[in-house]
N, C-alpha and C positions, 0 to 999 in steps of 0.2 A: 376333431382335427379339421382344419381348413386348408385350402390350396391357394397360394399367391399367384400361380401361373397355370390355371387349369387348361388353357389352350395348348400347352405343351404336351398334353396327353395324345395328340395326333402322332407323336413319335412312336407310340405303341405299334404302329404299322410295321415297324422293323422286325417284330417278332414273327409274323407269318412270312415275311420276306426271307428271314434266315432259314425257316423250315422249308420254304419252296426251293431254296438253293440246294438243300440237301436232297430233295426229291430229284432235282435235275442234274445232280452232280454225277459225272462219269469218271470212274477211277481207272485209269489205264497207265499204270506204271510200266516203264520199259524194263524188260527182263531178257537176258540172253541165256537160253536154256539149250541143252543137247537134244531134248525130245519134249513134245507138247503133252504127251500122256502123263508125264511126271508132274504137271502143273495144272490140275483140273480147275482149281479156284480161279486162276487167272483167265482160263479159257471161258469160264462162265461169265466173268466180268465183261468180256467182250460183247456179251449179249445185251449190254445196257445201252444199246443204240436207240432204244425206244425212248420217247420223251419222259415217261414216268417209270419209276422203279419203286419197289417196296422199301419203306423207310426202316432202316435197322437202327438198333440202339447204339448211341455214341456219347461217350462222356464229353467230347468236345461240343456236340450240339447242345447238351444239357447246360454246360457252363456258359456257352454263348447266349443261350436264351435267358438264363438267370442274370447275367451281366447286363444284357439289354433291358430287361424288365426293371432292374434296380436303377439303371440310368434314367429310364423314363420316370420312375418314381421321384428321383432327385430333381428332374427337370420341371415337374409341376410344383415344386417348392412347397411341400407340406409344412404346416406350422401347428404347434400345440399351444393351448391356452396356458399362459405363464402365471406365476403367482402374484405379480404386482398388479395393482389397479391403476390404470393410467387414464388421463384425460386426452382429448384430441390435441391439446397444446400443453406440453410439459415444459415448465421453466425450471431449469436446474441452476441453483445458486451455489457455486463452489467457493468456499473460503480458501483463499491463497495467502492469508496473512502469515506473519512470522511464526506464530505458535503452531501452525500446521506443519512446521518442519521438525516438530518433536518426534522422537523415535520410541515413544512408549508403545506404539504398535509398529510392526515392521513392514516395509523399511521406514516409512514415515506416515504421519497422519494424512498428509496430502495424497500419498500413493494409495492408502487404504480407501480414501474417499473416491479417487479416480477409478479404483477397481469396482466399487459399488455402483458408480455412475455408468461404467461400461456395461454392467449387467442390465441396467435399465435401457440403455441404448439398444441392446440386443433384443429387447422385448417390444420395441416400437413396431407398429403396423405400417404398411406402405403409405397410408394417408395421415399418419400421426406426425405432428411437428414437435420438434424440441429446440428450445433456445437455451444455450449454455452461457451463463454469466459468471465471470471471474470477480469475486468479491475481495477487493484489496483496498488500498487507500483511495483509489479512484476506480469505481466499478467499470467493467468492460464487457461488452457483448462479444463473445468469442465465435459463436456460430448460431445460426437460426435457419434450419432447413427441415424439410418434410421428406421422409422416405429414404434419405441418403445416410445410411448408418455409417458407411465408410468415412464420409466427411466429418461426421460427429466424432468418430473414434480418432481421426487425425487431429482435429482441433483439441480434443481432450488430452491427447498425448503430448501436444506441443505446449500445454500450459505448465508454467513453472511457478515456484513460490516467490512471494514478495517478502521483503524484510520489514514492511510497514504494518500498520494496523488495518483492520477490516472495517470499512464504513458500510455497515449493513443497511442503515436507513437510506443512504443514497442508492444502494443496489436495489432495494425494494421499490423505491421511487422510479428507478429506471425500468424495472421489470413491469411495474404497473402501467407504464406508458406503452408497453408492447401489446397490451390486451385491449381489444375493442369491445364495446358493449355487446353482450350476448355470446361472447367467446366461451367455449368449454375449456377452461384453463385451470391448472393446478401447479403450484410451485413446490420444489423440493430443495431444502437447505441442507447441504452437507458441510458441517462446521463443528468445531469444538465449543462454540458458544462464547469464545473470547473475542468479543466485538465491541465496537464503540457504542455510545448511548443510542438507544433506539427511540425514535419519535413515535409516540403513541397518542398524540392529541386527536381532537375531534376531526381535524382536516386531513388525517393521514390514514384513512381506511384503504383497504386493498380490494381489488376486483377479483381476487382468487384466494383460495385457502393455501396455507403454507404448512408443509410437513417437515418438521425438524428431524434430521438424522444426525444424532450425536456421533462424533468421531473422537476417539482417544479414551484412555482409561486413567489419565493422570500419570505421574511418575516422580521419581526422585530427581530433584534439580537444585543445584547451588548456583546462584547468579550474582553478578556484580550490577548493582542498580544505581550507583551514583559515583562520580569522580569529579572533584572540584579542586582547583589550585588556588590557594590564597597567598597573597604577598604581604608580609609583615614589615616591620621597621628594619629588621636585621636579616631576615631570611624568607624563603618560600617553602611551603609545605603543601602536600596533597592530602585530601580527605576522601577516603574510599569507603563505601558502604557495601557490604556483602551479606547475603542471607541464604540460609538453608531452607528451601521451601518444601522439603520432603519430611518424612516422618522418622527416618533413620539418621543416626549420626554419620557424618561424612568427614574423612580426613583427606587433605589434598595439599598441594604446594601452590604458592603464589609467587609469580615472577614479576618484579618491578623493574621497568626499563625507562631510560631517558634517551631520546634520540636513537632508539634501537639498541642501546648498549645496556647490558644487565647491571643494575644497581644493587638489587637486594633480592634474596630468596627466603621465603618464610614457609614453615610447615604449620598448617592450621587445622583445627578440628572444630566443627560446629555440630551441636546436637540438633535433633529434629526441631524445626521452626525457629532456631536461634539466628539472630542477626548480630553483626559486629561492625564497628567503625574502626578504621585504621588510619593513623597519621604517618605518611610516608615522606621521606626526604626528596627534595627537588633540587638538583644541581643548579648553580647560579646561571650557567650558560645554556641550560636546556631550552629547547624550543617546544618539544612535545614529549609527553610522558604516557606510558601505557601500563596496564596491569593485565595479567593473564593467569587464570587458574586452570589446573589440570584435574578437573573434578570427575571426569569419566561418566558424566550423567547423560540423560536422554535429550538434552537441549544444549546446543553449542553456541547459540547466538549471543548469550549473555556471559560468556566465559572470558571475553576480551573487551576492554574499554580503553578509550583514548581521550586525552585532554590537551589543550594548548597550554603550555607552561610560560611562554614568553608573554610579558604584559603587553596589552594593546598600546598603540601610539597614544600619546597624551595630547589634550587640547589645552591651550593657554586661554584662560577665561579671566576677564577683568570684572571686578565688582566694585563699583563706585557707590559708596554709602556713608552716611554719617554714623552708622552703626546699626547692624541688623544680624543678631546672632542666629535667629531662626533661618534666615536665608543662607548664611554661611554653612550651617550644619547640613541643611538640605542639599546644597551643592556638593558638599564634601562626601556624600554617599556614593558618588560616581568615582570609581578608582582611576578613570582615565582623564580626569580634569585636574589641571594645575591651576589653582585659584590664586589670583593676586587681588588683594583688598586694599583700596586706597580711599582716602577722604576726598570729598569734592574739590577741596582747595588744591590737592596734589595731582589732579587729573591732567594727563597729557595725551592729546589725541594722536600723537605720532607713534605710540607704541603699537606693534602688531599683535592683535589678539584674534582668536577664532570666533569669540563671542564676547560682547560687552553687556553688562547689566548695570543699569542706572536706577538707583533707589532714591526717590525724592530729590532727584537731580537731573538736569537736562544740560548737556554740553552745548557750547556755542554752535557747533555743527555736529549733527548726528553722524556716526560712522557709516561708511558705505559697506555694510556687511550685516551679519546677524546680530540682533540685540534684543534685550528685554528692558522695557522702561516701566517703572513702578511709580505711580502717583507723581507725574511730572508737575513741576511748579507752574503756578498760574502765569500766563503770558508766554510760556515756551511753545514751540511749534506743535507739539502733540498734546498739549493740555486741553481738557474738556471744559464744559461749562461749570458754573458755580456748583459747589458741593451740595448734595441733597441727602436726606436720610434714606436708609435702605431697609435693613432688617434681614429677613431670610433670603438665601440665594438658591439658585437652581441651574441646572445645565440647559443650555440652549438646545442641545441635541444629545440625548442620553446615549446614543450610539456612536458619538464622536470618539475615534481612537485616542485622542489626547486626554480623554476622561476615563480611560480604562482603569478600573479599580479605584476611582476617585469618588468617595462617598460624600456628597454635599448636603445630606439630609439634616445635619445638625450644625450647619455653618451659618454664622450671622456676621453682618458688616454694619458698623455704626453709620458711616456715610461714605459717599463716593462722588467723584466728579461726574457730571451729567454727560454721558457719552451717546445719548440718543441720536444726535445729529452727526456723530463722528463718522468719518469715511475711511478710517484706518484699515479696517478689514472685517472679516466675519466675526460674529459673536460666539464666544466659547462658553462663558459663564455670565448669567444675567440675573435680574431680579424683576419684581413688578414695577419698579421705578425706573431703572436704567440698565443698559448693558454694563458689565463690570470688567470683563477681560475680553480683549479683541486680539485676533491673530491674523497674519497674512503670509502668503507665500512669495509675493513679488514686491520689490526686486530681490529681497532675501527673506528667509523665514524670520519673522519678528513677532513680538508680543507686546501688548500694552495693557497694564493694570491701571484701572482708574481710581484705586483706593490705596490708602496706606495700610500695609500689613499689620501695623500695630493697632489699628482701629478696627480689628476684626479678631474673631477667635479661630480663623483658618489656620494660623501657625500652630495652634494647640491641638489640631486634629491630625489623625494619620493621613488624611487626604492631602495635606500640604506637601510633605516630602514626595509623595507619589506624583502629585501634580507637577512639582519641579522636575522630577525625574523624567516624566513623560514629555514635558516641554523641552528640556535640554536635549533629550535623545532625538526629538523631532527637529530641533534647530541644528543640532550637531550630531547627526547619526554617524556611528563608526563606519569607516569604509568597509570593513569586513567584520561582522560580529564574531568574536573569538570563542563564544560559548558553544555548547553541544546542541545539536539538533536531532530530532527524531527522523527515522527513515522516511523519505518522500516528502519531508517538510520543506517548503520553499524558503530560500535564503535571499534576502534583499542585499544587494551589493551597491555601494555608492562609490564610484571611482574617485580617486584622488584628483585634485585640481590639476589639469594639464595632462591627464592620462590619455595616451593615444591608443592603447589597446589593453584589454582585460581578458585574461585567460584563466579558466579554472581547471586544475589538474586533479582528477579523481584518484581514489586510492588504488585503482587498477592501472594507473598511468595514462589513461585516456585524457585527451585535452579538448576543452570546449571553449571556443572563442566567443566573447560577448562584445557588444557594441561599446566602444570607449567613449567616455565623456557623458554618459547617460546612466541614470539609475536603472539597474537590471535585476530581474528576479531569476535565480538559478534554481530549478526544480529537480534536476537529475541527481537526487541525493539518496538513491536506493541502496548504495553500498555503505557498509560500516567502515570507519577509519578516518584518516586525516585527508582533508581537502586543502590544496594550496591555491591561493589566488595570486597570480602574477600580473603586475601592472607596470607598463612601460611609461615612465615619467621623465621627460627631458633626457632621453637616451639611456637612462638607467632602469633596471628591473627591481621593483619593490615587491617583496613577498609577505603575505599574511596568510593566516590559517583559520579554519574552523573544523569541527569534528562532527561525526554522526555516530550515535550510539543507540542501543535499544532502550535502556533506562525505563523499563516498564515493569513494575512489580506485578501487575495483573497478568501480563504475558509470561513472565518468569515463573509464576505460580503454577501454570500449566494445568489448572483444574478445569476440566470440561464442565460446561453448564448442563444440568439435567434437563432444564427447560428454559425457554426464552419467552419473555413477554413481548409478543409481536403485535403490530397494529391489527385492529379488528377487520373483519370482512365487511365490505360495504353492504348496508341494509338493502340496497337496490339490486344486489347481485344474488341470484339464487345459485346455491352450490349445485353444479351439474352432476348428473350421475356419471360414474366412471365405468370404463370397460376393462376387461381383462387384457393384459399384455399378451404379446405373441412371441413364441420361441421357435425360431427356424431350426429345422433338423435336416435340411437338404444336404448340408455339408457332410454330415455323418453318413448319410445314405450314399453320397457320391464316393466317399472313402471305401464303403463296402463294395461298391461296384468296381473300384480299382483293385480291390483284393481279389474279386472274382476273375478279372482280366488276367491277373498274375497267375491264378490257378489254371486258367485256360491255356496260357502260354506254356506252363509246365507240363500240362497234359499233352499238348501237341508235341512237345519235344520228347516225351516219353512214349509216343506212338499210340496213345489210347484212342 
């Protein structure tokens, strides 16, 4: 046992002071009596005029001395050696992701983790530091103090769950930045292990060891993991995927709603591990559809899903070509493009289109707007130099977003115009001989292909429709993406032309104003449900929607990881010896003193 405040022992001087008061105490109660010889004891008490008198036994004195002694014992703050081994700097990583809301341990996994962390806080010594890091989609340092347990308990109590995933790699990187060379530090990870990919490369070593404390025991859960609305030639339908992630068969009801109105109710039974796909009707005038199951399981976040049913606004796109089936089919994969195909002889520049595509044709004057021009004829304004042989192609920048999922490893081009001296824009796809595809942002987003698609095997590769999709979405981004996003995933909003204000209404009704007329990123997407985007254009309010759903089979499975593959400890850091934690017991001693004071009060009133 050790004492945190040994100087408080001077308060023990109160013990002889209490005894001295009893020595000096003179008892002279007032009595009205008919004769003094009938009250000999009171007469003897009058002889106590001398400074000192014989100390007689008193229950009050005994209780007062005991209470004072116990209070002195509490004041010096004795502590016992606790069971945990702690470093001088304890870094606690608390997983606050969606899966930590599971109720397979009561009341939730997060509450269980906070309870265990609270026990560690109580064991910290006066010089020990603790840093509390919330591990969510974006890690956050909640508190970092030394010796102030109350501040740590308050910070821990204020932590709430997130609906997003846990980025443990980012949290470890953040924690590593808090440790200086030579620090005696150790990290404690309280999590169910359902986290994002962990970087364990050579450059990701940690300056401290990490102790993984698994939270959760798994549980029975039925989840909705996908909801997509498809529009056919005659009707619309929704495709819902649900799965029983538990071991036991589960029976439950499914409610299917359109714009909040009940459309269908189904009774379903799934055996352990079984998945099922349902095709559900979508009314022609519906804006949003939602599904809800009453599974009564330990995880509620995947019991309700929402999808936008109204088709997005369409873009009118003009394709001027003497004939290109590959290009037509690739453009047709976008459901929000209305494609008009005309021959070069029938081209009229007066028709309004969101984007124009010129294949082996160049108009007398290029449109003042977005366009793609492919193999422009010699002598036209954008034509390059004489054609040269090419062969294999490659990406100018493998990390360019326009080449996401575009595999150019097996693509060959017979010949292309010489674009080496072209100033159209930056190079997207190139070769050893010449740039092949150029793109630019100003004055509009536009692209230039220097070769005829029919003189390459690009249209025969899966890379072609993906490239066309990426380019068309870059040139004509939807004002509001109508698909589903994950919690805390940023959403890029492109205001309509002439929009004076843009406001996002979250599922809880809160409104967030964005700058009108400029592309904006909205990141406050931690709530599940429907988000409404309101744009004021020419005095009218246009509305569009997107949704946020969990849609994570890894999370819905709820299976805690027995172990995690964490980055190694840096070879230059020696693991410091740990010391025992400390458990303060002064509060219990103080409560005992309070009990003694109550006994003393009772003894006084009983005349003892």
